[in-house]
C-alpha positions in Angstrom: -14.2 -15.2 23.8 -13.9 -12.4 21.4 -12.3 -9.2 22.6 -13.3 -6.3 20.4 -11.0 -3.3 20.0 -13.8 -1.1 21.6 -13.5 -3.1 24.9 -9.7 -2.5 24.9 -10.1 1.2 24.2 -12.7 1.6 27.0 -10.6 -0.3 29.5 -9.2 1.5 32.6 -6.0 -0.5 32.3 -2.7 1.3 31.5 -1.7 1.7 27.9 1.1 -1.0 28.1 -1.3 -3.4 29.7 -4.0 -2.8 27.1 -1.4 -3.3 24.3 -0.3 -6.6 25.9 -3.9 -7.8 25.9 -4.3 -6.9 22.3 -1.1 -8.9 21.4 -2.3 -11.9 23.4 -5.7 -11.7 21.6 -3.9 -11.5 18.2 -2.0 -14.8 18.9 -5.1 -16.4 20.5 -6.7 -16.0 17.1 -3.8 -17.7 15.3 -3.6 -20.6 17.8 -7.4 -21.2 17.7 -7.5 -20.7 13.9 -9.9 -17.8 14.4 -7.9 -15.0 12.9 -11.0 -12.8 12.9 -10.0 -12.0 16.5 -7.1 -10.0 15.1 -9.2 -7.9 12.6 -10.6 -5.3 15.1 -7.1 -4.9 16.6 -5.5 -3.8 13.3 -5.3 -0.2 11.9 -6.6 0.0 8.3 -3.0 0.9 7.2 -1.3 -1.8 9.3 1.9 -3.3 7.9 3.4 -6.7 8.7 6.9 -7.3 7.6 9.1 -10.4 7.8 12.6 -8.9 7.7 14.8 -12.0 7.6 15.2 -13.6 4.2 16.5 -17.2 3.6 18.4 -15.9 0.5 20.7 -13.9 2.8 19.5 -10.7 1.1 18.9 -7.6 3.2 15.5 -7.3 1.5 12.6 -8.5 3.7 11.2 -11.9 3.0 7.7 -10.5 2.8 5.8 -7.3 3.4 2.0 -7.1 3.8 0.6 -3.5 3.5 -2.9 -2.7 4.7 -5.3 -4.5 7.0 -6.7 -6.7 4.2 -3.2 -7.9 3.2 -2.3 -8.6 6.9 -5.5 -10.6 7.4 -4.7 -12.5 4.2 -1.3 -13.5 5.6 -2.9 -14.6 8.9 -5.4 -16.7 7.0 -2.6 -18.2 5.0 -0.9 -19.3 8.3 -3.9 -21.1 9.6 -4.6 -22.7 6.3 -1.0 -23.8 5.8 -0.6 -25.3 9.3 -3.1 -27.7 10.9 -1.6 -27.0 14.3 -0.4 -23.5 15.3 0.7 -23.8 19.0 3.0 -21.3 20.6 4.9 -22.3 23.7 7.2 -20.5 26.2 5.4 -17.3 25.5 6.8 -14.1 26.8 5.4 -10.6 26.3 7.1 -7.3 27.1 5.8 -3.8 26.9 8.8 -1.7 25.8 8.0 1.9 25.1 4.7 3.7 25.3 3.2 2.0 22.2 5.6 -0.9 21.6 5.2 -4.6 22.6 7.5 -7.5 22.0 6.2 -11.1 21.9 8.6 -14.0 22.1 7.6 -17.7 21.7 8.6 -21.1 20.2 6.4 -22.4 17.5 5.1 -25.9 17.5 3.3 -26.1 14.2 2.3 -28.9 11.8 2.4 -28.3 8.1 -1.1 -29.1 6.7 0.0 -30.7 3.4 3.1 -32.7 4.5 2.3 -33.3 8.1 5.8 -32.2 9.0 6.5 -30.6 12.3 7.7 -27.0 12.1 9.5 -25.6 15.1 10.9 -22.2 14.9 11.6 -19.4 17.4 9.9 -16.1 17.0 10.2 -12.5 18.2 7.5 -10.1 17.1 7.5 -6.4 17.5 4.2 -4.6 17.6 3.8 -0.9 17.3 0.5 0.7 18.2 -1.0 3.9 17.0 -4.4 5.3 18.4 -4.9 2.0 20.3 -4.6 -0.1 17.1 -1.7 -2.3 15.8 -0.1 -0.3 13.1 3.1 -2.3 12.5 4.2 -5.8 13.1 7.7 -7.2 12.5 8.0 -11.0 12.6 11.5 -12.3 13.3 12.3 -16.0 12.9 14.9 -18.3 11.4 14.1 -18.2 7.7 16.3 -21.3 7.0 14.0 -23.5 9.1 11.0 -22.4 7.1 12.9 -22.7 3.7 13.8 -26.3 4.6 10.1 -27.1 5.5 8.8 -25.9 2.1 11.8 -26.8 -0.1 12.7 -23.1 -0.8 16.3 -22.2 -1.8 18.7 -21.1 0.9 21.4 -18.5 0.2 
């Protein structure tokens, strides 16, 4: 079931409840390999940042600026992983336009067939009922080991 942003904006639910539904829809798209579900939820100038870096540097591991770049990253996820299941999901509305999503990943790397299990905390910031900023926190060492990237 696709849930367009217009349906969320027209809802009579509270702002935190609507934002939580948007975040649930965002991850439904990843789990079902239908990232187009996320597109209507993102602001045109949305930013997705992965702050933790396996090198130990304070610089973010990655930063995707603009809706097109964020959608490219989401497509990369569902292309790189044949299974993208999230378990033990928890979602919290923090402030007026901030939602946190916590889960354990149970993914399978498409090329190697290796299982990839990481823990995630995402911070979503909304502006004008759209996702404007996403911060993806996870253990970068687990990912680096999966893909053979240098650590430290």
